[in-house]
C-alpha positions, 0 to 999 in steps of 0.5 A: 492623239486618240488611242485608236489613232495610235493603234492604227499607226502601229498597225500600219507600221507593222504592215509596212515592215512585213511587206518590206521583209517579204520583198527583201526575201524575194529579192534575196532569193532571186540574186542568191544561188544563181538563176533558176526557173521562176527567177528567169521569168521574173528577170526576163532573160533568155536562157538555155535549160540544162536538164539533168537526166540522172539515175535510173529512168523510171516513173519516180526515184531519188534522182529521176521523176518522169512527171517532173521531166515531162512538165519541164520539157513542156514548159520550156517549149512554151516559154519564149525566153527558153532558147534551147535544152541541154541534156546532161545525161548520167544514167544506166537507162531504165524502163522502155516506157519512160525512156520512150515517153521522154524521147517523144516529149523532146521530139515535140519540143523541137517542133517549136524550132528550138534545138536540143543538145546532149552532153554525157557524163560518166555513163549514158547507156541504153535508155540514157543513150535512147534519150540522147538520140532526141538531141541535134548534137551529142557530145561526151566526156572522154571517159564516158561509157555509152551504147548498150543498145539493146533490151531486157524483156524479163528475167526468170528464176526457176527454183522448183527443184530446190523447193522439191529437194527441201520439201517445199510445195508452192502452188499458184492457182491461176487461169490461163496457161501463161498467167503464172509466167515468170513465177519462180515456182514454175519452169519456163516453157518454150511458148513463154520464152517466145512470148518474152522474146517477141516483146524484146524484139519489138522494143529492140526494133524501136530502139535501133530504128531511132538510132538509125534515124537520129544518127543518119546511119543506114539501118543495115549498118547500124544493126552491128553496132546495136548488140548490147555492148558498151562503147568508150567515147572514142569508140562511139565517135568512130562509129558515129554514135556521138558528134564530139568529145570534150569537157563541159566547157568545150561543149558549151563553147562549141554549141554557142559558136554554132548558134548565135542566138545562144551566145548571150543566154544564161544557163539554168540548171534543172536537176530533180532530187526527191525531197525527204523528211528529216526522219526519212533521211535519217532512216534511209542513211542508216539502212543504206549504210547497213545495206552497203556494209552487208554487200561489201559496198555495192552502190545504192543505185544498183539496188534501185535498178533491181526494183524497176519493173517491165521491159528495160533499156538498161545497162545492168553490169 
């Protein structure tokens, strides 16, 4: 046998081995760790997408990403193997813009004829409840806190007297009398208060209208419920803000009993977690610990909330 022939055979064997390893790797990933997105497409299974809405609702964060949420909702709508969305909500809310954008995307999903269900974790408040209103049915754990139906349009801190008392003079050069509105070196005027109140009122009317429509409660009757207070699951059920209370298993049994198309479906979990590099994880863990120690254990999620900008559907207790 010639040397070239031997080399050819060795190369062919090596290629076959590589192909087999790749195939084995694909099969291993498919059958280990449950079913997820692309695995479902490969296996041709009908499925219920369990979509997590966790953390502060904003453009991007450690546990929430708006583009990721919207792209998944759009994909589920187009996928004939997807039969329903279950929202798992554990969130204090967040920005008006992102909460409403997600709500509208879920409403668009329902035009496909598929249903949406929502299950509330420990907290589904403000913008978290806003998104839940897109669901056909809302269930809560018995220890859930929900509600907080209201708006925070802005927060002003006026330290002008403090600065003067300490001989500090800070001026902002601006054109337009309200351009510097909200800066801590300028007192809030009555006009500026009215401007921000008008923003809050408009967002509030939008929120309350959605609650009224989705929960089938006349608008005049829903307004007393929308004063910003938080509700226990029992209180929310009594006031018609949710449809049931139970464990996750109770909830899944209930929705499959209601819809025969869901009985044979697999459940596929979709949960966003921002990927961090090794050094970023190391640094953030160290900084996070120092921050928590210096503030006697204030949760890191609270720091995330403090950095969110714009009008908020958020529970900030």
